[in-house]
C-alpha positions as CSV (number, residue, x, y, z in Angstrom):
1,M,116.8,74.1,153.8
2,G,114.2,71.3,154.6
3,E,115.7,70.1,157.6
4,F,114.8,73.4,159.9
5,A,111.5,74.2,161.2
6,H,110.3,77.6,161.6
7,A,107.8,79.0,164.2
8,L,107.1,82.9,165.2
9,A,108.8,84.0,168.6
10,T,106.6,85.0,171.8
11,E,107.7,86.9,174.5
12,A,109.0,83.6,176.1
13,D,111.3,83.0,173.6
14,L,113.4,86.1,174.2
15,P,115.8,84.8,176.6
16,R,117.4,82.4,174.0
17,L,116.9,85.1,171.0
18,R,119.0,87.6,172.9
19,A,121.7,85.0,173.6
20,L,121.8,83.8,170.0
21,M,122.0,87.5,169.0
22,T,125.1,88.1,171.4
23,R,127.0,85.0,170.2
24,A,126.2,86.3,166.4
25,I,127.5,89.4,166.8
26,E,130.4,88.6,168.7
27,E,131.2,85.7,166.3
28,L,130.3,86.3,163.0
29,Q,131.5,90.0,163.0
30,R,134.9,89.4,163.3
31,G,136.8,89.7,160.3
32,F,135.0,92.6,159.1
33,L,134.7,94.6,162.2
34,T,137.3,95.6,164.6
35,P,136.9,94.5,168.1
36,E,136.2,98.0,169.2
37,Q,133.2,98.0,166.5
38,V,132.0,94.5,167.2
39,T,131.5,95.8,171.0
40,A,129.8,98.9,169.6
41,S,127.6,96.8,167.7
42,H,125.5,95.9,170.8
43,Q,124.6,99.5,171.1
44,I,123.7,99.7,167.6
45,M,122.1,96.1,166.8
46,G,119.5,93.8,168.9
47,L,116.1,92.7,169.2
48,D,113.0,94.8,168.9
49,T,110.4,93.5,170.9
50,Q,107.8,95.2,168.8
51,L,108.5,92.8,166.2
52,V,107.6,89.8,168.6
53,K,104.5,91.7,169.8
54,D,103.7,92.3,166.0
55,R,103.6,88.3,165.6
56,T,106.4,89.2,162.7
57,Y,109.4,87.6,164.2
58,F,110.7,84.1,162.8
59,M,112.5,81.6,164.4
60,I,114.4,78.9,162.8
61,L,114.5,75.7,164.9
62,D,116.9,72.3,164.4
63,Q,115.2,69.5,166.2
64,G,113.7,72.6,168.7
65,A,117.2,74.6,169.1
66,L,117.1,77.9,168.1
67,V,119.6,78.3,165.2
68,G,118.5,81.6,163.6
69,C,116.0,84.1,163.7
70,G,114.8,87.3,161.8
71,G,111.9,89.6,161.1
72,W,110.1,91.7,159.1
73,S,107.9,95.0,160.2
74,W,105.2,97.4,158.4
75,R,106.5,99.9,161.0
76,A,108.7,102.7,160.0
77,T,111.9,101.4,162.0
78,L,114.5,100.2,160.2
79,F,116.8,98.8,162.7
80,G,117.9,98.8,166.1
81,G,116.8,97.0,169.4
82,D,114.9,98.0,172.8
83,D,118.5,98.6,174.3
84,S,120.2,100.2,171.1
85,I,120.9,103.8,170.9
86,V,119.2,104.0,167.6
87,A,115.8,105.7,167.6
88,R,112.9,103.6,166.8
89,E,109.6,104.9,165.0
90,P,106.4,102.7,165.5
91,L,104.4,104.5,162.7
92,P,102.6,101.9,160.4
93,L,103.7,102.1,156.7
94,D,101.7,102.5,153.8
95,P,102.5,99.0,151.6
96,A,101.4,101.0,148.3
97,K,104.2,103.6,148.7
98,D,106.5,102.5,151.4
99,A,109.0,99.7,151.7
100,A,108.5,96.7,154.5
101,K,111.6,96.4,156.9
102,I,113.5,93.2,157.3
103,R,114.9,93.3,160.9
104,A,117.0,91.8,163.4
105,M,118.7,89.2,161.0
106,Y,121.1,86.6,163.3
107,V,122.2,83.0,162.7
108,D,124.0,80.8,165.7
109,P,127.5,80.9,164.4
110,A,127.4,77.2,165.1
111,H,125.1,76.9,162.1
112,A,126.5,79.7,159.9
113,R,126.2,78.8,156.0
114,R,123.6,76.4,156.0
115,G,121.0,77.8,154.1
116,I,119.2,79.5,157.7
117,G,119.3,83.1,156.5
118,K,117.8,82.8,153.1
119,R,115.1,80.6,154.8
120,I,114.6,83.8,156.8
121,M,114.7,85.8,154.0
122,A,112.1,84.0,151.9
123,L,109.9,84.1,155.5
124,C,110.0,87.6,155.8
125,E,109.8,88.5,152.0
126,D,106.7,85.9,151.8
127,A,105.0,87.8,155.1
128,A,105.5,91.2,153.4
129,R,104.1,90.1,149.8
130,A,101.3,88.8,151.9
131,A,100.7,92.3,153.7
132,G,100.8,94.3,150.3
133,F,104.0,95.6,150.3
134,H,105.9,95.8,147.0
135,K,109.5,96.5,148.1
136,V,111.6,95.9,151.3
137,E,114.5,97.6,152.7
138,L,117.0,96.8,155.7
139,M,120.1,97.7,157.0
140,A,122.7,95.3,156.7
141,T,126.0,94.4,158.5
142,L,129.2,94.1,156.6
143,A,129.3,90.5,157.5
144,G,125.6,90.3,156.3
145,R,125.6,92.0,153.0
146,P,126.7,88.8,151.1
147,L,123.7,87.1,152.1
148,Y,121.5,90.1,150.9
149,E,123.5,90.5,147.8
150,V,122.6,86.5,147.0
151,C,118.9,87.3,147.9
152,G,118.6,90.1,145.4
153,Y,119.3,93.4,147.5
154,T,121.2,96.3,146.2
155,E,123.0,98.9,148.0
156,I,120.7,102.5,148.7
157,E,123.5,103.9,151.0
158,A,126.4,103.2,153.0
159,V,125.6,104.7,156.7
160,E,128.2,104.9,160.0
161,A,126.4,104.5,163.1
162,T,128.5,105.9,166.1
163,S,128.4,104.5,169.6
164,R,128.1,106.5,172.8
165,E,131.9,106.1,173.1
166,G,132.4,107.4,169.9
167,V,133.2,104.3,168.0
168,V,132.0,104.6,164.6
169,V,130.4,101.2,163.0
170,P,129.6,101.1,158.9
171,I,126.1,99.7,158.0
172,I,124.7,99.7,154.5
173,R,121.2,100.3,153.6
174,M,119.9,97.9,150.9
175,G,116.9,97.6,149.5
176,K,114.6,94.9,146.8
177,P,111.3,95.2,144.7
178,L,109.2,92.0,146.0
């Protein structure tokens, strides 16, 4: 993991972040979802640019190339991007009682299983802890679930998100104490 640098994303990074996310959804969800569910996932997942504006969205870089990204939030939204069908809630959370949210985790398929996801998780959890949060939660894809379990997250509930066309995509709400 030491070979990778990290930086906070800015608005100038949005095009390459979105390109990485598209590749990750298309390639890493295969084997976990049907082709129809992968297509429908684009309506459920994606980047919430509020994370970039809040300066809570990290990029992992390999010699300047974007190889992973993910963030955390002190806002109530659990998942969903700017263009997704998921309703977002920008209200602030109370660190004394609420869980910070881990959001929009993606790794470039060409760099999968090299510790990038764990690196992003550590950055996000450290930042949430520094902001006073004592617990975190996230909404996992089936492809992401193994990473989150290795990082100490446990299932809170299984959820189904439904696309505009009626395609059901299984996702899992997970949490962890900090």
